[in-house]
C-alpha positions as CSV (number, residue, x, y, z in Angstrom):
1,M,-43.7,135.6,-86.7
2,V,-43.0,139.2,-86.3
3,K,-40.1,138.4,-83.9
4,F,-38.7,136.0,-86.4
5,Y,-38.9,138.7,-89.1
6,Q,-37.2,141.2,-86.8
7,Q,-34.5,138.8,-86.0
8,G,-33.6,138.6,-89.7
9,K,-35.6,135.7,-91.0
10,L,-36.7,136.5,-94.6
11,R,-40.3,137.3,-95.2
12,G,-40.6,134.7,-98.0
13,E,-39.2,132.0,-95.8
14,L,-41.8,132.7,-93.1
15,V,-44.6,132.7,-95.6
16,R,-43.6,129.3,-97.0
17,E,-42.5,127.7,-93.7
18,Y,-45.7,128.6,-91.8
19,D,-48.1,128.6,-94.7
20,L,-49.1,132.3,-94.3
21,T,-50.4,134.7,-96.8
22,P,-47.9,137.5,-97.6
23,S,-50.6,140.1,-96.8
24,A,-51.3,138.7,-93.3
25,L,-47.6,138.8,-92.4
26,D,-47.2,142.3,-93.8
27,R,-50.3,143.4,-91.7
28,W,-48.8,141.9,-88.5
29,I,-45.4,143.5,-89.1
30,S,-47.1,146.9,-89.8
31,Q,-49.4,146.7,-86.7
32,S,-46.4,145.6,-84.5
33,G,-44.4,148.6,-85.8
34,K,-47.1,151.1,-85.1
35,S,-48.1,150.2,-81.6
36,G,-46.8,146.8,-80.7
37,L,-50.4,145.6,-80.5
38,F,-52.1,143.2,-82.8
39,K,-55.8,143.7,-82.2
40,I,-57.5,145.9,-84.8
41,K,-59.3,148.0,-82.1
42,D,-55.9,148.7,-80.4
43,N,-54.5,150.2,-83.6
44,R,-57.4,152.5,-84.5
45,S,-56.9,156.3,-84.4
46,L,-58.9,158.5,-82.1
47,K,-61.0,159.7,-85.0
48,E,-61.8,156.1,-86.1
49,N,-62.9,155.3,-82.6
50,E,-65.1,158.4,-82.4
51,L,-66.7,157.5,-85.8
52,I,-67.5,154.0,-84.6
53,A,-69.0,155.3,-81.4
54,L,-71.2,157.8,-83.3
55,R,-72.4,155.1,-85.7
56,K,-73.4,152.9,-82.8
57,E,-75.2,155.8,-81.2
58,L,-77.2,156.4,-84.4
59,K,-78.3,152.8,-84.5
């Protein structure tokens, strides 16, 4: 979907044609632009990863 968007397909067309939510498509586009990766864990900052590790350690 992101490639279609980058190639000029309109956001609204993608949402309608593929039955997506606008927020899901926006999230994918945003994640792709930041790191090119789509997994949430791949897009976390160093601080976010440290916080998650500390929370696990406290449990």
